N, C-alpha and C positions, 0 to 999 in steps of 0.2 A: 504494500500500500504506500502511496506517495506521501512523503512528509510535507507538511504545509510550509516548512522552513526552506524547502528547496526552491530555487529560482526557476521560473517558467520561461520558456522561449516562445514568443509569439511568432516572430518572423525571423528566419535566417536568410540573409542575403548572400548569394553566391556570385562572385565576379572573377573575371580572368586575372586581374592584378589590381594593385592599389596604388599605381602610379598616377600622375596627374593627367586627367582627361575628362571629357564631358560627361560620360556615363558614370565615371568614378565620383565626380563632383556631385552629380544629381543624387546618386545613392547615398553619399555622405550626408547631404542636406536632409534627405528623407529620414535617415536613421536618427540624426541629431534632433530633428523636429519631433520625433516620436519618443525621444528619450524621456523616461519618467512617467509615461502614462500607465505603465505596469512595471513591476520589477523586471529588469532586463527584457523589455518587450522585443527589441531587435538586437541581433548580433550579426557579425560579418565574417564570411569565409572567403579567403583569397585562394584561388586555385594554385597560384605560384608562391609568392613570398610577400613579405610586408613591403610597404612603400610609404611615400610621404602622406598619402591619404590615410593609410593604416595608422601611422604615428599620430595624426591629428585625432582620429577616432579614439585611440587608446588614451590619449591625454584628456579626452572628454569623458572618459569612463566607460566607453563602449568595448565590449568584448570582441576581440579580433583573433581569428584562427587562420592558420595557413596549412595548405595541403602539400606544398613542396613539389608540385608537378612541373616538369620542364616547360618553359614558356612555349605556347603554341602546339603542345604535344599531349593531348588527353591520353592517359594511360590506364590500363586495367588496374594497376596498383593504386592510382589516384582515385579511380572509381570506387574501389573497395574501401579506401580510407574515408571517402565522402559518405558512402553507404553506412559504414560503421559509426561515423559521427552523427549522422541523422538518426540512426537507431538509438543512440545514446541521448541526444538532445530532445528528440521528439518535437520539432517545431510544428506549429499549426500551419504555417505557410513557408514554402521555400521559394524565395523570389530570386530569379536568375537573371543576370545581366550579361549582354554581349553573347555572340554566337557560341563560343566554346563553353561558356558557363551554362547556356541554355541546353546544349547537348548533354553535357555531363549531368546537369541538374535533373532533367526529366528522367533519365535512366536511373540514377541513384535514388531520386525521389520516389519513383514508382516501386523500386525494389524495397525501399524502406517504409513504404506505405504512408508517406507524408500526405496529410489530407488535401492540401492545395499546393499546386505547382504553378507559379506565375512567371511568365517571360516578359522582360522589357527589351524591346528592339530599338536601338538608338541609331540605326544606320538606314540610309536610303541611297546607297551607292548602286546605280544601275549597271555599272561596268564590272561584272563579276570577274572579268579577265584581269582586272587590276589586283585581285587578291591572289595569294599563293594557292597552289593546287590544293593543299590540305585545308585551307580556309574555305575554298569553294566547295569542297566535299562536305565540310561541317555545315555550311549554309544549306546544302541540299538535304542532308540528313535531318536537319532541324525541320525543314518543310515536311518531310515524311512523318516525323514524330509529333508534329504540332497538334494532331488530333488527340494526343494523350495529355495535353496541357489543359488546365482549368481556365486560364485567361492569358491572352497575349496582348501586350501593351506597346504599340508603336508610339513614338513621341511626336509623330507628324502624320498628316493626312497623306502626304506623298509616300511616306514609309509604309503606311497601311496598304495603299493601292499596289505598291511595288511587291510587297511580300505576298499579297493575295495572288498576284500574277505568277509568282514563283511557286505557288501551291500551298502556302501556309493557310491554316484553317481560318477563313474569314468570319465564321460564326462565333469564334472565341476572341475576336479582336475588339479592343476599345482604345481609342486614342486618348492619351493623357499627355498634354504638352509639358515640356520641362518648366519648372518653376524656379524663380530666383528670389533671394532675400532682398526685398525692396527697401529694407532699412539699412542694408549694407551698400547696395548699388543705388546711388542717388546723386543728384547734383551736389557738388562740394566746391564752393568758391575758394576755400582755403587750399585744397589739393590742387586746384587750377593754378594757383600762384606758386605753391611750394615745389611741385614737380618741375615746373619750368625753371625755377631758380636752381634746383639741383642739377638740371641738364644744361644750364646756360642758355635758355631760350627766352627771348623777350616776350612779354605779355601780349604785345601787338602782333606777334607771329602766329599765323594760322597753323594749327597742329592737327595733322591727319594721322589716324592710328589703325594698325592692323595687328590684332593679337591672335596668334595661332602658332602651334608647334610647326617646326620645319618638316613638311611632308609634301610630296608631289600633289596630293589632293587639295592642299591649301593654296597652291599656285602662287607662291611669292613672286615667281618670274613675271607673271602678267601684271601684278601690282607694281613691281619695280619699273617695268617698261612704261606703265601709266605714269608713275612718279617722274620719270625722265621727261615725258611730254609736258607734264604740269610745270616742272622747274624751268623748262625752256620758255614758258609763257609768263610765269609768276615768280617774283623774286622772294616775297615774304612768306614762305611756306616751308615747313619741315615735317618729318615723318617719324612716328614712334612705332617700333616693332618690338613685340615681346612674345615669348613662348619658348618651349624646349627646343634647343638647337639654334636659336636666334642669337648668335654671338659672332664676334670677329674671328673666332677659331673655326667657324664653318667656312671651309675653303670655297665651296660652291657659291654660297651667299655673298661672301666677301668679293669673289670674282665678279659677280653681277653688279655690285656696288661700284667696283672699279670700272667695269665696262661702261656703265651708264653715268659715270662721274657723279655719283650721289653720296660719296663718303661724308661730305660736310653737312648734309641735310637729313641723313637717316641715322637714327639712334637705335642701336641694337642692345636690348636690355636682358635677353635671355629669359629663363623661367623665373617668374616673380610671384611673390606671395601677396603683393599689394595691388593686384589688378583693379580693385574698386577705385582706388585713388588715381591710378594711372588713367583709367577710363574717364574719370571726372575731369582730368586735365586736358582732354581732347576738345577740338571743335567739331570734328566730323569723324565717324567711325566707318571702317570699310571691311567688307568680306569679299575676298577674291576667289574663293574655292570653286572647284568644278564639281564637287559632290559634297552634300550635307543632308541632314535630315531636318533637325530643328536647331540651328546653331545657337549655342549658349551665348556667344559673344554679342550677337545681335540683340537678344533680350537684355543683356547687361548694359549695353550702350544705350538702348532706348530708355532703360530705367534711370540712367544717369542724365537723361534729358538731351540726348544727342541725336541729330539726324544721321541716317545711315545710307551708304551706297553699298548695295549687295548684288551679287550675281544671282541669276535665276536658277537657284538650286533648292531642293527640299521645300520646306515651308517658309523660307526666307521672304519671298514676295508677299505672302499672306501676313507675315509678321510685321513688316514695315508699312504695308498699305500705302496710304497717301502721306506718310511722314518721312519718306525717303525716296530713293531712286533705285530701280532694278535694271541691270544690264545683262547682256548675254555672257556666258562663260567664255573664258580664254580670249577675250576681246579687249586688248589693252587700250585701243583707241576709244572704244565706247566707255570703258572705265574711266579713262582720263577726262573725257568730255563730261561725264556725270559728276566727277569730283570737282571739275572746274566750275560746273554750275553751282555747286555748293560754295565754292570759294568766292564767287562774284556776288553772292547774296550779302545783304547787310547783316550785321550782328543781330539786329532785331528780327529779321526774317528767319535766320537760322534758329534763333531762340524760340520762335513760334513753332517751328517744326519740332524742335526738341521737346517742347511742352506737350505737344500732341502725342509724341512718341512715349513720353513718360506716362501720360494718362492711359494710353493703350496697354502699356506693360502692366500698370496697376490693375486694369480690368481683366486681363487675360493671362498673364504670366506670373502671378504672385506665387511664392512658395506655399502660402497657406492654401491656395486653391488646389495646387498639385497634391499636397499632403492629404487634404480632405478627399480628393478623388481616389487616391490609393487606399485610404482607410475605408472608404465606402466599398471599393473593390474587394478588399480582404473580407469585409463583413458579408457582402452579397454573394461572392463566389462560393458555391455550396460544397466544393470538394467532390467533383463528379466521379472520381475514380475510386475513392476509399471513404468509408464512413466508419468512425470508431467512437467508442464511448470515452469522452475526454476524462471522465472521472477515474478511469482505469490506467491512465497514462502515468508512468513513473519518469520524472524529469531528473536529469543528471545534475549534480552539483557543479559549480563553475570553478572550483578551486583546482 
């Protein structure tokens, strides 16, 4: 018989890794927002090892476990470790993030008779050929196994439609957009001044920003070609880039800066923990990706009261609406023209766009809205594959 002193696990989150990324950030926010509604309501399981997100969660008092599976290589031993862990912890919900986590989670979850298995799909990359062969295989296997899942949650309408075309069970899908903490991402006049002082940028210089890790999908090349065009027309403009791999040590990136003669106007900040204040220091935010689902950085910029120029990917056009400009992917001329339209606006005109953007983010992309949607999903999803008497469950201690 279970001891009342033993901690219960309501939701176990399974994710590929705990490095910095959009899915990892959203999972972290969801876990922290639910911290305290019951004793240890949520815990986190990383398929690989710990990372920056894992350290943040542990410092916040969240239990984080690791399976030690080689990155990108689901193994039978890893499956067995997860099955054994689920049998010990007996979570009510196994919430799986990213394709590898979804695949391992549905198999181990069903073997362990976990009442509910939920998938979160954070991608809408139409070009499967851009994935490694093993990842393409995992995507296809997930489509085949999607009928064994209680709920599938894409974070965008584009992602929902894409996965349905790939054969994922449409009847189990419900879109829940990413949510951001609007008390963290907000207009900040102090940050606007301080960040510029730190970087040696005058307050009357227009500052454009692109915050994304260095990856072909983020298409920094198109952004920098557009920046070259802008600099040839406008003198008083600079560019702020931040994200993993965005440093002078990146030979490819540094080579492009040299080729386009942008060294003096582009600031490379690398991975940063102060993205809210960096965002608040911008005048215009940009997204140059050729593939996204529901890009976090767009929501964050809008919440900071910024107009955005985005490529036509995922739900980005739906997100910015009439508060920004949408351009075709991989089109540096169109991107430069759109950014230049923002530059020639008066400060008052840009501020008006930014205020509308902030209002839209408040109405549609708040963290509270997202957390409530997931809580309702957990409550309503009946656990279609297993039914068990919760009173008979023995929960393992956490020590």
